CHARMM internal coordinates of N, CA and C (Angstrom, degrees):
IC EDIT
DIST 1 N 1 CA 1.4518
DIST 1 CA 1 C 1.5192
ANGL 1 N 1 CA 1 C 110.84
DIST 1 C 2 N 1.3330
ANGL 1 CA 1 C 2 N 116.08
DIHE 1 N 1 CA 1 C 2 N -43.12
DIST 2 N 2 CA 1.4565
ANGL 1 C 2 N 2 CA 119.83
DIHE 1 CA 1 C 2 N 2 CA -179.58
DIST 2 CA 2 C 1.5159
ANGL 2 N 2 CA 2 C 111.98
DIHE 1 C 2 N 2 CA 2 C -66.14
DIST 2 C 3 N 1.3295
ANGL 2 CA 2 C 3 N 116.26
DIHE 2 N 2 CA 2 C 3 N -36.76
DIST 3 N 3 CA 1.4625
ANGL 2 C 3 N 3 CA 120.17
DIHE 2 CA 2 C 3 N 3 CA 179.15
DIST 3 CA 3 C 1.5232
ANGL 3 N 3 CA 3 C 110.72
DIHE 2 C 3 N 3 CA 3 C -67.17
DIST 3 C 4 N 1.3171
ANGL 3 CA 3 C 4 N 116.90
DIHE 3 N 3 CA 3 C 4 N -38.54
DIST 4 N 4 CA 1.4574
ANGL 3 C 4 N 4 CA 120.86
DIHE 3 CA 3 C 4 N 4 CA 177.76
DIST 4 CA 4 C 1.5266
ANGL 4 N 4 CA 4 C 110.63
DIHE 3 C 4 N 4 CA 4 C -63.64
DIST 4 C 5 N 1.3219
ANGL 4 CA 4 C 5 N 116.81
DIHE 4 N 4 CA 4 C 5 N -42.86
DIST 5 N 5 CA 1.4589
ANGL 4 C 5 N 5 CA 121.05
DIHE 4 CA 4 C 5 N 5 CA 177.97
DIST 5 CA 5 C 1.5230
ANGL 5 N 5 CA 5 C 110.97
DIHE 4 C 5 N 5 CA 5 C -63.75
DIST 5 C 6 N 1.3188
ANGL 5 CA 5 C 6 N 116.84
DIHE 5 N 5 CA 5 C 6 N -38.42
DIST 6 N 6 CA 1.4583
ANGL 5 C 6 N 6 CA 121.27
DIHE 5 CA 5 C 6 N 6 CA 177.59
DIST 6 CA 6 C 1.5287
ANGL 6 N 6 CA 6 C 110.84
DIHE 5 C 6 N 6 CA 6 C -63.75
DIST 6 C 7 N 1.3086
ANGL 6 CA 6 C 7 N 117.91
DIHE 6 N 6 CA 6 C 7 N -42.84
DIST 7 N 7 CA 1.4670
ANGL 6 C 7 N 7 CA 121.74
DIHE 6 CA 6 C 7 N 7 CA 179.21
DIST 7 CA 7 C 1.5245
ANGL 7 N 7 CA 7 C 110.64
DIHE 6 C 7 N 7 CA 7 C -64.87
DIST 7 C 8 N 1.3237
ANGL 7 CA 7 C 8 N 117.27
DIHE 7 N 7 CA 7 C 8 N -41.92
DIST 8 N 8 CA 1.4642
ANGL 7 C 8 N 8 CA 120.78
DIHE 7 CA 7 C 8 N 8 CA 178.76
DIST 8 CA 8 C 1.5220
ANGL 8 N 8 CA 8 C 110.46
DIHE 7 C 8 N 8 CA 8 C -63.49
DIST 8 C 9 N 1.3307
ANGL 8 CA 8 C 9 N 117.88
DIHE 8 N 8 CA 8 C 9 N -42.42
DIST 9 N 9 CA 1.4574
ANGL 8 C 9 N 9 CA 120.39
DIHE 8 CA 8 C 9 N 9 CA 179.04
DIST 9 CA 9 C 1.5247
ANGL 9 N 9 CA 9 C 111.96
DIHE 8 C 9 N 9 CA 9 C -65.05
DIST 9 C 10 N 1.3179
ANGL 9 CA 9 C 10 N 117.76
DIHE 9 N 9 CA 9 C 10 N -37.75
DIST 10 N 10 CA 1.4662
ANGL 9 C 10 N 10 CA 120.53
DIHE 9 CA 9 C 10 N 10 CA 177.57
DIST 10 CA 10 C 1.5261
ANGL 10 N 10 CA 10 C 110.02
DIHE 9 C 10 N 10 CA 10 C -65.17
DIST 10 C 11 N 1.3236
ANGL 10 CA 10 C 11 N 117.58
DIHE 10 N 10 CA 10 C 11 N -41.61
DIST 11 N 11 CA 1.4617
ANGL 10 C 11 N 11 CA 120.30
DIHE 10 CA 10 C 11 N 11 CA 177.81
DIST 11 CA 11 C 1.5254
ANGL 11 N 11 CA 11 C 111.54
DIHE 10 C 11 N 11 CA 11 C -64.54
DIST 11 C 12 N 1.3285
ANGL 11 CA 11 C 12 N 117.73
DIHE 11 N 11 CA 11 C 12 N -39.34
DIST 12 N 12 CA 1.4618
ANGL 11 C 12 N 12 CA 120.66
DIHE 11 CA 11 C 12 N 12 CA 176.25
DIST 12 CA 12 C 1.5186
ANGL 12 N 12 CA 12 C 111.42
DIHE 11 C 12 N 12 CA 12 C -65.31
DIST 12 C 13 N 1.3216
ANGL 12 CA 12 C 13 N 116.33
DIHE 12 N 12 CA 12 C 13 N -37.40
DIST 13 N 13 CA 1.4582
ANGL 12 C 13 N 13 CA 120.57
DIHE 12 CA 12 C 13 N 13 CA 178.94
DIST 13 CA 13 C 1.5268
ANGL 13 N 13 CA 13 C 110.48
DIHE 12 C 13 N 13 CA 13 C -64.22
DIST 13 C 14 N 1.3153
ANGL 13 CA 13 C 14 N 117.33
DIHE 13 N 13 CA 13 C 14 N -44.08
DIST 14 N 14 CA 1.4669
ANGL 13 C 14 N 14 CA 120.83
DIHE 13 CA 13 C 14 N 14 CA 178.56
DIST 14 CA 14 C 1.5286
ANGL 14 N 14 CA 14 C 110.30
DIHE 13 C 14 N 14 CA 14 C -66.93
DIST 14 C 15 N 1.3161
ANGL 14 CA 14 C 15 N 117.92
DIHE 14 N 14 CA 14 C 15 N -40.09
DIST 15 N 15 CA 1.4624
ANGL 14 C 15 N 15 CA 121.18
DIHE 14 CA 14 C 15 N 15 CA 179.65
DIST 15 CA 15 C 1.5120
ANGL 15 N 15 CA 15 C 113.66
DIHE 14 C 15 N 15 CA 15 C -69.69
DIST 15 C 16 N 1.3165
ANGL 15 CA 15 C 16 N 117.34
DIHE 15 N 15 CA 15 C 16 N -22.49
DIST 16 N 16 CA 1.4590
ANGL 15 C 16 N 16 CA 120.96
DIHE 15 CA 15 C 16 N 16 CA -179.67
DIST 16 CA 16 C 1.5107
ANGL 16 N 16 CA 16 C 114.65
DIHE 15 C 16 N 16 CA 16 C -89.98
DIST 16 C 17 N 1.3215
ANGL 16 CA 16 C 17 N 117.65
DIHE 16 N 16 CA 16 C 17 N -2.81
DIST 17 N 17 CA 1.4640
ANGL 16 C 17 N 17 CA 119.99
DIHE 16 CA 16 C 17 N 17 CA 178.54
DIST 17 CA 17 C 1.5275
ANGL 17 N 17 CA 17 C 109.93
DIHE 16 C 17 N 17 CA 17 C -67.13
DIST 17 C 18 N 1.3171
ANGL 17 CA 17 C 18 N 117.37
DIHE 17 N 17 CA 17 C 18 N 142.52
DIST 18 N 18 CA 1.4704
ANGL 17 C 18 N 18 CA 119.80
DIHE 17 CA 17 C 18 N 18 CA -176.32
DIST 18 CA 18 C 1.5266
ANGL 18 N 18 CA 18 C 114.24
DIHE 17 C 18 N 18 CA 18 C -72.53
DIST 18 C 19 N 1.2903
ANGL 18 CA 18 C 19 N 118.35
DIHE 18 N 18 CA 18 C 19 N 6.18
DIST 19 N 19 CA 1.4604
ANGL 18 C 19 N 19 CA 122.11
DIHE 18 CA 18 C 19 N 19 CA 178.94
DIST 19 CA 19 C 1.5353
ANGL 19 N 19 CA 19 C 110.97
DIHE 18 C 19 N 19 CA 19 C -75.33
DIST 19 C 20 N 1.3190
ANGL 19 CA 19 C 20 N 117.31
DIHE 19 N 19 CA 19 C 20 N -30.03
DIST 20 N 20 CA 1.4576
ANGL 19 C 20 N 20 CA 121.20
DIHE 19 CA 19 C 20 N 20 CA -176.00
DIST 20 CA 20 C 1.5289
ANGL 20 N 20 CA 20 C 110.48
DIHE 19 C 20 N 20 CA 20 C -81.78
DIST 20 C 21 N 1.3231
ANGL 20 CA 20 C 21 N 116.80
DIHE 20 N 20 CA 20 C 21 N 154.91
DIST 21 N 21 CA 1.4574
ANGL 20 C 21 N 21 CA 121.80
DIHE 20 CA 20 C 21 N 21 CA -175.93
DIST 21 CA 21 C 1.5167
ANGL 21 N 21 CA 21 C 114.27
DIHE 20 C 21 N 21 CA 21 C -62.81
DIST 21 C 22 N 1.3301
ANGL 21 CA 21 C 22 N 117.37
DIHE 21 N 21 CA 21 C 22 N -39.58
DIST 22 N 22 CA 1.4605
ANGL 21 C 22 N 22 CA 119.65
DIHE 21 CA 21 C 22 N 22 CA -176.14
DIST 22 CA 22 C 1.5239
ANGL 22 N 22 CA 22 C 112.63
DIHE 21 C 22 N 22 CA 22 C -72.85
DIST 22 C 23 N 1.3340
ANGL 22 CA 22 C 23 N 118.31
DIHE 22 N 22 CA 22 C 23 N -18.23
DIST 23 N 23 CA 1.4644
ANGL 22 C 23 N 23 CA 120.18
DIHE 22 CA 22 C 23 N 23 CA -176.46
DIST 23 CA 23 C 1.5270
ANGL 23 N 23 CA 23 C 112.47
DIHE 22 C 23 N 23 CA 23 C -122.51
DIST 23 C 24 N 1.3097
ANGL 23 CA 23 C 24 N 117.75
DIHE 23 N 23 CA 23 C 24 N 18.70
DIST 24 N 24 CA 1.4616
ANGL 23 C 24 N 24 CA 120.83
DIHE 23 CA 23 C 24 N 24 CA -175.99
DIST 24 CA 24 C 1.5242
ANGL 24 N 24 CA 24 C 112.11
DIHE 23 C 24 N 24 CA 24 C -64.26
DIST 24 C 25 N 1.3245
ANGL 24 CA 24 C 25 N 118.57
DIHE 24 N 24 CA 24 C 25 N -36.60
DIST 25 N 25 CA 1.4642
ANGL 24 C 25 N 25 CA 121.50
DIHE 24 CA 24 C 25 N 25 CA -176.42
DIST 25 CA 25 C 1.5248
ANGL 25 N 25 CA 25 C 113.02
DIHE 24 C 25 N 25 CA 25 C -87.89
DIST 25 C 26 N 1.3067
ANGL 25 CA 25 C 26 N 118.88
DIHE 25 N 25 CA 25 C 26 N -1.73
DIST 26 N 26 CA 1.4556
ANGL 25 C 26 N 26 CA 121.51
DIHE 25 CA 25 C 26 N 26 CA -178.57
DIST 26 CA 26 C 1.5174
ANGL 26 N 26 CA 26 C 112.34
DIHE 25 C 26 N 26 CA 26 C -75.96
DIST 26 C 27 N 1.3184
ANGL 26 CA 26 C 27 N 118.01
DIHE 26 N 26 CA 26 C 27 N -27.20
DIST 27 N 27 CA 1.4582
ANGL 26 C 27 N 27 CA 121.22
DIHE 26 CA 26 C 27 N 27 CA -173.99
DIST 27 CA 27 C 1.5265
ANGL 27 N 27 CA 27 C 110.00
DIHE 26 C 27 N 27 CA 27 C 81.41
DIST 27 C 28 N 1.3250
ANGL 27 CA 27 C 28 N 115.63
DIHE 27 N 27 CA 27 C 28 N -159.83
DIST 28 N 28 CA 1.4644
ANGL 27 C 28 N 28 CA 119.92
DIHE 27 CA 27 C 28 N 28 CA -176.71
DIST 28 CA 28 C 1.5320
ANGL 28 N 28 CA 28 C 112.76
DIHE 27 C 28 N 28 CA 28 C -95.40
DIST 28 C 29 N 1.3034
ANGL 28 CA 28 C 29 N 119.01
DIHE 28 N 28 CA 28 C 29 N 4.19
DIST 29 N 29 CA 1.4615
ANGL 28 C 29 N 29 CA 121.65
DIHE 28 CA 28 C 29 N 29 CA -178.23
DIST 29 CA 29 C 1.5140
ANGL 29 N 29 CA 29 C 114.54
DIHE 28 C 29 N 29 CA 29 C -59.41
DIST 29 C 30 N 1.3382
ANGL 29 CA 29 C 30 N 118.71
DIHE 29 N 29 CA 29 C 30 N -54.54
DIST 30 N 30 CA 1.4703
ANGL 29 C 30 N 30 CA 118.99
DIHE 29 CA 29 C 30 N 30 CA -178.87
DIST 30 CA 30 C 1.5218
ANGL 30 N 30 CA 30 C 113.54
DIHE 29 C 30 N 30 CA 30 C -62.02
DIST 30 C 31 N 1.3233
ANGL 30 CA 30 C 31 N 117.66
DIHE 30 N 30 CA 30 C 31 N -40.86
DIST 31 N 31 CA 1.4652
ANGL 30 C 31 N 31 CA 118.66
DIHE 30 CA 30 C 31 N 31 CA -178.92
DIST 31 CA 31 C 1.5224
ANGL 31 N 31 CA 31 C 110.78
DIHE 30 C 31 N 31 CA 31 C -69.85
DIST 31 C 32 N 1.3359
ANGL 31 CA 31 C 32 N 117.54
DIHE 31 N 31 CA 31 C 32 N -31.99
DIST 32 N 32 CA 1.4629
ANGL 31 C 32 N 32 CA 120.22
DIHE 31 CA 31 C 32 N 32 CA 176.30
DIST 32 CA 32 C 1.5183
ANGL 32 N 32 CA 32 C 111.53
DIHE 31 C 32 N 32 CA 32 C -67.91
DIST 32 C 33 N 1.3331
ANGL 32 CA 32 C 33 N 116.68
DIHE 32 N 32 CA 32 C 33 N -41.23
DIST 33 N 33 CA 1.4598
ANGL 32 C 33 N 33 CA 120.51
DIHE 32 CA 32 C 33 N 33 CA 178.03
DIST 33 CA 33 C 1.5129
ANGL 33 N 33 CA 33 C 112.14
DIHE 32 C 33 N 33 CA 33 C -66.85
DIST 33 C 34 N 1.3251
ANGL 33 CA 33 C 34 N 116.44
DIHE 33 N 33 CA 33 C 34 N -41.42
DIST 34 N 34 CA 1.4632
ANGL 33 C 34 N 34 CA 119.68
DIHE 33 CA 33 C 34 N 34 CA 178.05
DIST 34 CA 34 C 1.5206
ANGL 34 N 34 CA 34 C 111.24
DIHE 33 C 34 N 34 CA 34 C -69.33
DIST 34 C 35 N 1.3215
ANGL 34 CA 34 C 35 N 117.03
DIHE 34 N 34 CA 34 C 35 N -34.23
DIST 35 N 35 CA 1.4674
ANGL 34 C 35 N 35 CA 120.28
DIHE 34 CA 34 C 35 N 35 CA 175.77
DIST 35 CA 35 C 1.5143
ANGL 35 N 35 CA 35 C 111.46
DIHE 34 C 35 N 35 CA 35 C -63.49
DIST 35 C 36 N 1.3348
ANGL 35 CA 35 C 36 N 115.84
DIHE 35 N 35 CA 35 C 36 N -39.26
DIST 36 N 36 CA 1.4621
ANGL 35 C 36 N 36 CA 120.95
DIHE 35 CA 35 C 36 N 36 CA 176.87
DIST 36 CA 36 C 1.5242
ANGL 36 N 36 CA 36 C 110.71
DIHE 35 C 36 N 36 CA 36 C -63.25
DIST 36 C 37 N 1.3335
ANGL 36 CA 36 C 37 N 117.17
DIHE 36 N 36 CA 36 C 37 N -43.83
DIST 37 N 37 CA 1.4666
ANGL 36 C 37 N 37 CA 120.64
DIHE 36 CA 36 C 37 N 37 CA 176.79
DIST 37 CA 37 C 1.5238
ANGL 37 N 37 CA 37 C 111.43
DIHE 36 C 37 N 37 CA 37 C -63.36
DIST 37 C 38 N 1.3205
ANGL 37 CA 37 C 38 N 116.98
DIHE 37 N 37 CA 37 C 38 N -36.26
DIST 38 N 38 CA 1.4577
ANGL 37 C 38 N 38 CA 121.27
DIHE 37 CA 37 C 38 N 38 CA 178.48
DIST 38 CA 38 C 1.5217
ANGL 38 N 38 CA 38 C 111.32
DIHE 37 C 38 N 38 CA 38 C -64.72
DIST 38 C 39 N 1.3175
ANGL 38 CA 38 C 39 N 117.13
DIHE 38 N 38 CA 38 C 39 N -42.25
DIST 39 N 39 CA 1.4679
ANGL 38 C 39 N 39 CA 120.74
DIHE 38 CA 38 C 39 N 39 CA 177.83
DIST 39 CA 39 C 1.5204
ANGL 39 N 39 CA 39 C 110.57
DIHE 38 C 39 N 39 CA 39 C -64.40
DIST 39 C 40 N 1.3258
ANGL 39 CA 39 C 40 N 117.71
DIHE 39 N 39 CA 39 C 40 N -43.49
DIST 40 N 40 CA 1.4709
ANGL 39 C 40 N 40 CA 120.89
DIHE 39 CA 39 C 40 N 40 CA 178.30
DIST 40 CA 40 C 1.5234
ANGL 40 N 40 CA 40 C 110.29
DIHE 39 C 40 N 40 CA 40 C -61.72
DIST 40 C 41 N 1.3348
ANGL 40 CA 40 C 41 N 117.30
DIHE 40 N 40 CA 40 C 41 N -43.14
DIST 41 N 41 CA 1.4631
ANGL 40 C 41 N 41 CA 120.64
DIHE 40 CA 40 C 41 N 41 CA 179.21
DIST 41 CA 41 C 1.5203
ANGL 41 N 41 CA 41 C 111.28
DIHE 40 C 41 N 41 CA 41 C -62.93
DIST 41 C 42 N 1.3275
ANGL 41 CA 41 C 42 N 117.65
DIHE 41 N 41 CA 41 C 42 N -41.78
DIST 42 N 42 CA 1.4622
ANGL 41 C 42 N 42 CA 120.31
DIHE 41 CA 41 C 42 N 42 CA 178.47
DIST 42 CA 42 C 1.5218
ANGL 42 N 42 CA 42 C 111.73
DIHE 41 C 42 N 42 CA 42 C -63.22
DIST 42 C 43 N 1.3252
ANGL 42 CA 42 C 43 N 117.33
DIHE 42 N 42 CA 42 C 43 N -41.22
DIST 43 N 43 CA 1.4661
ANGL 42 C 43 N 43 CA 120.47
DIHE 42 CA 42 C 43 N 43 CA 179.11
DIST 43 CA 43 C 1.5214
ANGL 43 N 43 CA 43 C 110.39
DIHE 42 C 43 N 43 CA 43 C -64.67
DIST 43 C 44 N 1.3249
ANGL 43 CA 43 C 44 N 117.29
DIHE 43 N 43 CA 43 C 44 N -44.13
DIST 44 N 44 CA 1.4675
ANGL 43 C 44 N 44 CA 120.73
DIHE 43 CA 43 C 44 N 44 CA 179.05
DIST 44 CA 44 C 1.5230
ANGL 44 N 44 CA 44 C 110.50
DIHE 43 C 44 N 44 CA 44 C -63.18
DIST 44 C 45 N 1.3414
ANGL 44 CA 44 C 45 N 116.85
DIHE 44 N 44 CA 44 C 45 N -41.24
DIST 45 N 45 CA 1.4619
ANGL 44 C 45 N 45 CA 119.91
DIHE 44 CA 44 C 45 N 45 CA 179.82
DIST 45 CA 45 C 1.5234
ANGL 45 N 45 CA 45 C 111.55
DIHE 44 C 45 N 45 CA 45 C -66.76
DIST 45 C 46 N 1.3250
ANGL 45 CA 45 C 46 N 118.01
DIHE 45 N 45 CA 45 C 46 N -35.10
DIST 46 N 46 CA 1.4633
ANGL 45 C 46 N 46 CA 120.33
DIHE 45 CA 45 C 46 N 46 CA 177.30
DIST 46 CA 46 C 1.5212
ANGL 46 N 46 CA 46 C 111.52
DIHE 45 C 46 N 46 CA 46 C -67.21
DIST 46 C 47 N 1.3425
ANGL 46 CA 46 C 47 N 116.57
DIHE 46 N 46 CA 46 C 47 N -41.67
DIST 47 N 47 CA 1.4581
ANGL 46 C 47 N 47 CA 119.46
DIHE 46 CA 46 C 47 N 47 CA -177.49
DIST 47 CA 47 C 1.5239
ANGL 47 N 47 CA 47 C 113.48
DIHE 46 C 47 N 47 CA 47 C -77.05
DIST 47 C 48 N 1.3150
ANGL 47 CA 47 C 48 N 118.45
DIHE 47 N 47 CA 47 C 48 N -19.87
DIST 48 N 48 CA 1.4633
ANGL 47 C 48 N 48 CA 120.50
DIHE 47 CA 47 C 48 N 48 CA 177.75
DIST 48 CA 48 C 1.5221
ANGL 48 N 48 CA 48 C 111.71
DIHE 47 C 48 N 48 CA 48 C -99.95
DIST 48 C 49 N 1.3256
ANGL 48 CA 48 C 49 N 117.51
DIHE 48 N 48 CA 48 C 49 N 9.47
DIST 49 N 49 CA 1.4682
ANGL 48 C 49 N 49 CA 124.59
DIHE 48 CA 48 C 49 N 49 CA 177.92
DIST 49 CA 49 C 1.5211
ANGL 49 N 49 CA 49 C 113.77
DIHE 48 C 49 N 49 CA 49 C 60.12
DIST 49 C 50 N 1.3242
ANGL 49 CA 49 C 50 N 117.58
DIHE 49 N 49 CA 49 C 50 N 30.04
DIST 50 N 50 CA 1.4589
ANGL 49 C 50 N 50 CA 119.82
DIHE 49 CA 49 C 50 N 50 CA 170.33
DIST 50 CA 50 C 1.5165
ANGL 50 N 50 CA 50 C 108.39
DIHE 49 C 50 N 50 CA 50 C -72.79
DIST 50 C 51 N 1.3376
ANGL 50 CA 50 C 51 N 115.67
DIHE 50 N 50 CA 50 C 51 N -40.44
DIST 51 N 51 CA 1.4592
ANGL 50 C 51 N 51 CA 121.52
DIHE 50 CA 50 C 51 N 51 CA 172.12
DIST 51 CA 51 C 1.5180
ANGL 51 N 51 CA 51 C 106.36
DIHE 50 C 51 N 51 CA 51 C -99.41
DIST 51 C 52 N 1.3076
ANGL 51 CA 51 C 52 N 117.52
DIHE 51 N 51 CA 51 C 52 N 120.29
DIST 52 N 52 CA 1.4576
ANGL 51 C 52 N 52 CA 121.36
DIHE 51 CA 51 C 52 N 52 CA -178.43
DIST 52 CA 52 C 1.5175
ANGL 52 N 52 CA 52 C 108.86
DIHE 51 C 52 N 52 CA 52 C -86.15
DIST 52 C 53 N 1.3111
ANGL 52 CA 52 C 53 N 115.58
DIHE 52 N 52 CA 52 C 53 N 103.34
DIST 53 N 53 CA 1.4591
ANGL 52 C 53 N 53 CA 122.22
DIHE 52 CA 52 C 53 N 53 CA -179.06
DIST 53 CA 53 C 1.5142
ANGL 53 N 53 CA 53 C 107.63
DIHE 52 C 53 N 53 CA 53 C -94.18
DIST 53 C 54 N 1.3271
ANGL 53 CA 53 C 54 N 116.42
DIHE 53 N 53 CA 53 C 54 N 118.49
DIST 54 N 54 CA 1.4673
ANGL 53 C 54 N 54 CA 119.36
DIHE 53 CA 53 C 54 N 54 CA -178.09
DIST 54 CA 54 C 1.5227
ANGL 54 N 54 CA 54 C 109.71
DIHE 53 C 54 N 54 CA 54 C -72.81
DIST 54 C 55 N 1.2960
ANGL 54 CA 54 C 55 N 115.16
DIHE 54 N 54 CA 54 C 55 N 124.20
DIST 55 N 55 CA 1.4674
ANGL 54 C 55 N 55 CA 120.76
DIHE 54 CA 54 C 55 N 55 CA 179.88
DIST 55 CA 55 C 1.5125
ANGL 55 N 55 CA 55 C 108.56
DIHE 54 C 55 N 55 CA 55 C -95.88
DIST 55 C 56 N 1.3131
ANGL 55 CA 55 C 56 N 116.74
DIHE 55 N 55 CA 55 C 56 N 136.04
DIST 56 N 56 CA 1.4674
ANGL 55 C 56 N 56 CA 120.89
DIHE 55 CA 55 C 56 N 56 CA -178.88
DIST 56 CA 56 C 1.5025
ANGL 56 N 56 CA 56 C 108.22
DIHE 55 C 56 N 56 CA 56 C -74.49
END
COOR INIT
IC SEED 1 N 1 CA 1 C
IC BUILD
């Protein structure tokens, strides 16, 4: 479930970049907000062991 949410957020982040025609006038606001959500999701997934990070 967490991996699916991560993939959806990455797709939203790419779709919100101002490079595409539908989002050219939005600026960097949506991609910055989605990037922030992506970082929060990654931190939560690391601390709940959804992503198994090998510790040295």
